[in-house]
C-alpha positions in Angstrom: 143.8 53.0 64.5 145.6 55.3 66.9 143.2 58.3 66.4 140.2 55.8 66.9 141.9 54.6 70.2 142.3 58.2 71.3 138.7 59.0 70.5 137.5 56.1 72.6 139.8 57.1 75.5 138.3 60.6 75.4 134.8 59.2 75.5 135.6 56.9 78.2 137.5 59.6 80.3 134.8 62.0 79.9 132.0 59.7 81.0 134.2 58.5 84.1 135.1 61.9 85.2 131.6 63.3 84.6 130.2 60.6 87.0 132.5 61.8 89.7 131.4 65.5 89.1 127.7 64.7 89.2 128.1 62.5 92.3 129.5 65.5 94.1 127.5 68.3 92.6 124.3 67.4 90.7 122.3 65.7 93.3 122.0 68.6 95.6 121.9 72.5 95.3 125.3 73.8 95.0 126.4 77.3 96.2 126.9 79.9 93.6 130.4 79.6 92.3 133.2 82.2 93.0 132.7 85.2 90.9 133.8 84.7 87.3 134.6 87.0 84.5 132.3 85.0 82.2 129.6 82.4 82.6 128.1 80.1 79.8 124.8 78.2 80.1 124.9 74.7 78.6 121.8 72.7 78.0 120.8 69.8 75.7 118.1 67.3 75.0 115.1 69.4 76.1 112.9 67.1 74.1 110.3 69.9 73.5 110.0 70.9 77.1 111.8 73.7 78.9 111.6 73.7 82.6 110.8 77.5 83.6 113.5 77.3 86.3 116.2 77.1 83.5 115.6 80.6 82.5 116.3 81.7 86.1 119.3 79.6 86.4 120.8 81.1 83.2 120.1 84.7 84.4 123.4 86.5 83.9 125.3 84.2 81.5 126.9 85.7 78.4 125.8 83.0 76.1 123.7 79.9 76.0 124.8 76.6 74.1 122.1 74.0 73.3 123.4 70.8 72.0 120.5 69.3 70.2 117.2 67.5 70.5 115.5 70.8 70.9 112.2 69.7 69.4 110.4 72.8 69.9 111.9 76.1 68.3 109.9 78.1 70.9 112.5 76.8 73.5 115.3 78.7 71.7 113.0 81.7 71.6 112.6 81.6 75.3 116.4 80.9 75.9 117.2 84.0 73.7 115.3 86.2 75.9 118.0 85.4 78.5 121.2 85.6 76.4 122.4 84.8 72.8 122.0 81.2 71.9 124.1 78.8 69.7 122.2 75.7 68.8 122.7 72.5 66.8 120.2 69.8 65.6 119.9 66.5 67.2 118.8 63.2 65.6 115.2 63.7 67.0 114.8 67.3 65.6 112.3 67.8 62.9 110.8 70.8 61.2 112.4 74.2 62.1 114.7 72.7 64.6 116.1 70.2 62.1 117.4 73.1 60.0 119.9 73.9 62.6 123.6 73.0 61.8 124.8 69.6 63.0 127.9 71.3 64.5 129.0 74.7 65.2 132.3 76.3 66.3 132.4 79.8 67.7 133.9 82.0 70.4 132.5 83.7 73.4 134.7 86.6 74.6 137.8 84.7 73.9 136.8 81.3 74.8 136.6 79.0 71.7 134.0 76.3 71.5 132.6 73.5 69.2 129.2 71.9 69.8 127.4 68.9 68.2 124.8 66.4 69.3 126.3 63.1 68.9 129.5 62.5 70.7 130.8 59.7 68.3 130.6 62.0 65.3 131.9 65.1 67.0 134.9 63.4 68.6 135.7 61.5 65.3 135.8 65.0 63.6 138.0 66.4 66.4 140.3 63.5 66.0 140.9 64.4 62.4 141.7 67.9 63.1 138.6 69.5 61.6 138.1 71.8 64.5 141.7 72.4 65.6 142.7 76.1 66.0 145.9 77.9 64.9 148.9 75.7 66.0 146.9 72.5 66.3 145.1 73.8 69.7 141.8 72.2 70.4 138.9 74.5 71.3 138.6 75.6 75.0 135.1 74.1 75.3 133.8 71.0 73.5 130.0 70.2 74.1 127.8 67.3 73.1 124.4 65.8 74.2 122.5 62.8 73.1 123.6 60.5 76.0 121.4 62.0 78.7 124.3 61.8 81.1 126.0 64.7 82.7 129.8 64.4 82.3 132.7 66.7 82.4 136.6 66.1 81.9 139.5 68.3 81.2 141.6 66.6 78.4 144.7 68.3 76.8 143.6 71.6 78.1 140.0 71.4 76.6 136.9 70.8 78.7 134.8 68.1 77.3 131.1 68.6 78.5 127.8 66.8 78.3 125.3 68.9 80.3 122.8 65.9 80.6 119.3 66.0 79.6 117.3 69.0 80.7 113.9 67.0 80.3 114.9 63.5 81.6 112.5 61.9 79.2 113.3 58.3 80.1 112.9 56.5 83.4 116.4 55.1 83.4 118.0 58.6 82.8 119.9 60.5 85.4 117.8 63.4 87.0 117.5 66.5 84.5 120.2 68.9 84.7 121.8 71.9 83.0 125.3 73.3 83.3 127.0 76.4 83.9 130.6 77.0 82.7 132.3 79.7 84.5 135.7 81.3 83.3 137.7 82.3 86.1 141.5 83.0 86.9 142.4 79.4 86.8 140.5 78.4 83.6 137.1 76.7 83.1 135.0 75.3 85.8 131.6 73.5 85.7 128.4 73.5 87.8 125.9 71.0 87.2 122.4 72.2 88.3 119.6 69.7 88.8 116.2 70.3 88.0 112.8 68.6 89.0 112.0 65.5 87.1 109.0 65.9 85.0 106.3 63.2 85.1 104.6 62.6 81.9 102.1 59.9 80.6 104.0 59.3 77.5 107.8 60.3 77.7 109.6 61.1 74.3 112.2 58.7 73.4 
């Protein structure tokens, strides 16, 4: 019960903190962050569409993380033209994209991370210690998608991040965003970058 309460609190804290970040950052173009020794591009829920601007936004990142609902394997190929990509399958992925793992752990130049699509599943597995590092330490960066809401929160030394949906397929969604995680002298920081909302006759669900 205690673990479940902690998981629910992390979800709530991440959502609340993320709304504050987005209110300050993602509704306007934000100046380039201070120079960082490492930048990571984070994207999710492309739903079969990759805004060409994303490739420009991610220019210079060391790595790209895609948190699922890719829905077109060519999107990963395009992202790989910019930087190495780590991607997971979302609940709407089929075909080649469905063969991606559900969760992935890794390390990018000393920054440990875990990525999954659905936060409930990922946070439950974190609560049981499945992705703890040596000494019980959590990964530096914990990424999920699915909710289409850009959120960020620092909890117990880890950055919990949902970059939002990069395609904004539903009318009630927040505008489309991607995120850049910068590693600086004071740890991890997040920049949400808004994209133009795509108008379609039939939006994916």
